[in-house]
Structure formats: structure tokens, C-alpha cells
N, C-alpha and C positions, 0 to 999 in steps of 0.2 A: 697721132702717128699717121703718116701719109699712107694712102691705100696701096701705092706701088710697093712700098717697103713691106706692108702687111701681106700682100700677095706673095712676095718672094720669101718671106719668113715661113709661110705655110708650105710653100713648095720645098724649101730647105728641110722643114720638119719631115715631110713625107719622104724625101730623098734620103734622109739619114735615119729613117725609122728602123732599119734593120741593123744599125750599128756601124755601117760603112757607107761611104759615098764613093762609088766607082768613078773612074775618069769620065765615062760618058754621062754619068749623073751630074758630076761637077760641070761638065760642058753644058748640059741642059739648064742648070741653074744660072750659069754665066750668061747664056743666051737670053734667058728671061730677064735678068737684071739689066743687060745691055738694051734689050727691047723696051724696057720701061725707063730707061735713061737714069738708072741709079748712079749717084756719084760714089766716090771711093768710101766716104764715111758711111753712107747708107749700105754699101756692099759689106763693109766690115760688121755693121750691125746685123746683117743677115747671116753672115758666116758665124758670128758668135751667138746667134739665136737670141739676141737681145730684144725682148718684147713680144715673145710668142703668144702669151695669153692676151695681151692688149691687141695683137693682130687679129685674133679671132673676133673680138668685139668690133673692131674696125670693119672687117669684111662682112660681118653679120648685118651691118647697117646699109650695105649695098642693096640695090633693088634685086629682085629675084632673078632676073635674067643675068645680071652680072655675077651673082652667086653661082648660078648654074655654069656659066663660062669658067669660073674659077674651079668648080668641082671637076669639070672636064680637063682643065690643066693639071689638076692634082692626079687624076687618073693617068694622063699622058706621062706625068713625072714617074709614076710607078713602073712604067714600061721603058724608061730611058736606058736601063741596063739589060733589057731583054728578059728579065726575070722578075716575077711578081712574088715578093716574099710575104709570108703571113703578117709580118710586122708592118709592112707598107700597106697592105690591105686593111689592117686594123686601123692604122692612122687615117686612111682615107675615109673609112666608115665613121670614125669619131669626128672628123672634121666636117663631113657631110651632115652629120647630126647637129654639130655646133652651128653650121650655116643654115640650119632649119630647112634642109632639103631632103631629109631621110624619109619623108612621106610621099615623095614624088615617084 
């Protein structure tokens, strides 16, 4: 899996962790996908959450600085709708642990 798709899958996971993706959260995800130049097929993969577990393995292989940047993006994603839900916070904590950054 391409790291660009993996990053967006993790963002989509966090953005939808509370069961809904508000318009401003959808816009956040779309900007991320556009910024990483995902094509339509890759975007559909992200929207359908196809490969979420594989995505964690892919980004775990990034160097620590890139994993930290991704963790920052995940936190920014939780704030996209102006509200931090407990589900979003839990998703970020789980992903931070999966990225092996929970001891930082």
C-alpha cells in the first residue's frame, strides 16, 4: 500500500471515529487527499476504509519524524469540526500507540 493512501486511511478513521463525518471533517479529508495527489480510485479506497489495518503497518515503517508528523495530522483532524469527541480521542491514542509514539 502506498504511504499516501495509508495516511489518508488513518485520517479517515479518526474523522469517522464518532460515527459521523461532518461537512468540515469531509473537507479536511478531501484537502488531505488532494494535497497528497490521490487519484479517484485511491480516494474511493479511503472512503470505503479499505485496508485500514494494512495502513497502520505501512505508516509504522516510516521514520520517527514522519510518524510524529502524521500523529500531529491526526490530532488536527480531531479538531476539524471544532469538537473533540471521546471516540476521536480514543482513536488518536490507539493510533499513536500503533505508531509506536505513545512513549514520547
